[in-house]
Structures are given as C-alpha cells and as structure tokens.
N, C-alpha and C positions, 0 to 999 in steps of 0.2 A: 340933544338929538331926539326929536319927538317923532314917533312913528304914527302914520295916519290911523284913525280908529278902524278897528276890525268889527264888522257887523255880522254876527252869527249867533247861533244858539249856545255855543260853548266858547269860553275864553281860551286864550293861549295857554299851553301847558305850563309855562313859567308862572303864570298867575295862579293856576290851580295848585301847583306845587308849593308856592309861597303860602297860600291860604291854609293848606293842609299842615304845614310845618309850624304854624303859630297857634296861640291859644286864647288870646284876648283881643277884642275889638272895642273901639270907642263908637258908641251909637249916638247920633245926633237926631233929636226929634224937635218938633215945635207944634204948638197949638195956640191959636189966638196970636198974641204978641209975646209969648213966652217960650224961648228956646231952652233946651235941656240937653245935657250930655251925660252919658253913663258908660261904664266899662262892664263888659260881660265876657265870661268864658264862652267860646263858640266852637263849633265843628263845621267843617265845610263838606257839603255833599256835592261831589263832582257829578254824580248821576243826575241830580236835579238842579245843579248850579244854584244852590241856596246856602246861606249861612243859617245855622241852627243854634239856638240858645234857649236857656231856661230862665224864666222870670215870672214874677207874681203880677197879677192884674192890679195889685195895689201900688206898684211902683210908678213914679212920675213918668218914666219913659214909655211904659206900656199904656198908661192912661192917655198920654198925649198921642201915641201912635194909633190908638183906637179911634181918636177923633180925626187924625190926619195921618194916614198910613204911609205917606211919602217920607222916607228917612234917608239919612246919609251917614257916613262913618269912615273910619280909618283903621288900618291894621299896621302895626310896626313890629319888627322882629322882637321876639321875646328877649333876646340878648342883643343890645345895640353895639355896633362896632364903628368907632370914629373913622370917617373917610369911606366907609362902605355903606352909604345911604341906600336903604331899601324901604319900601312901604307901599301900601295900597290906600287909595281913596275910593269910596264907592257910593252909589246911589241905588235905591231900590224901594220896594214896597214891603211893609210888614204884613205877613199873612199868617193865619192860624191854619196849619195843614190838616187835612182830613184823610180818612180811610187808609188805603195802602201807602200813600205818600207819607202820612203821619207815621205809620209803622216803620217805613224805611228810614225816615229822618230821626226817629227816636233811637233806632239801632245805631245810626251814625254817631249821634250825640253820646249815648250811654256807653258805647264802645270806647270812646275817647275819655269820658269822665264817668266811670262806674260809681264813684262816690256820690254823684248827683242823684242817683236813684233814691237816696235817703233824704233828699232835700225837697221841700215843698216848692210848688211852682208849676207852670205850664210850659210846654214846648212851643216855641215861636220860631218863625223863619223869616228871612229876608230874601225875597225874590229879587235877585240882582238885575239891574237894568243898565248900569254903566260902571266901568272900572278903569282906573288909571293906576298902573303899576310903575313905580320908579325904582330903578336898579342901577346904581352907579358902578357896580362890579362889571356890568356889561359895556361900560363906557360912560363918561361923565354926562349927566343929564339924560340918560337913556330912559325913555318912557314908552310903555306899551299900553295902548288904550283899547277898550272893548265896549261895544254897545249891543244890547239885545236887538235882534231883528224884529 
C-alpha cells in the first residue's frame, strides 16, 4: 500500500523519528562511470531536514561527491527484526554547510557522537530532496514518500 508523495519542506514525523533513532547510513556516490558506496555514522537535523556526517576529503565518497554532489542512500534499523521490515531510501545533494547552519549542524552531530570530536575530518551534510520510508509494522508494503517542494 503506497501513499502518494507528499511535497513539502518537512517530511512526515514517522520519517523524522526513524532517522533520529538510527545511527548509520549507506551513501551512494558516482563520478564518471565509477559508482561507490560507503557507510557513515550520521545524525538527523529535523530543523534543517539534513543528514549530518563527518568524513575526510581524502575518502572516495567525498572525492566523488565533490565532482557530482547528487547522492543517494539508505538507512536500515540498527537492529533488524525479521518480519518487521523498516527502512529509508533517500536522494539529495551533498553540501558543505556554512555559518550559523554549520554551527547548528555540528551541535546536532557532536551531541549524538561526542567521541567524534577527537577524530579528524570535516562536517558534511546531505540536503534531502526525496525520501521513501517503508514500514511493514504499519501494514504490509506500507510506504510513505516525501519530496522537497
């Protein structure tokens, strides 16, 4: 049972809650004819509707995203439960935040992962443009879609 896409600035609260409850996403990038996937710890900023993560400019995924900032990815529950399929697929743009937005997003990330203060790397964000949330606990095949207006 697929719900029509909702077009608005903010996704459904079920989507926001799921993002906030998880810790790792898979990020898909590509440049030229070379795809790449990586996994990263992330935090979700509901205020900015962005995924925040820390990574080095030396990594393949950041190198590719600097050449082509259109990215995709997925989030699964940190603890999988058979028969209770939940997950998110997303699309967006990799952006390097600035000024007050950067300050807010750093706070979001480092509040969730204080140990990351001791690690090298830069804060990056994904400005979400499309989300599909599947949650079979709401009914078999239940999907909630969202698109940025």
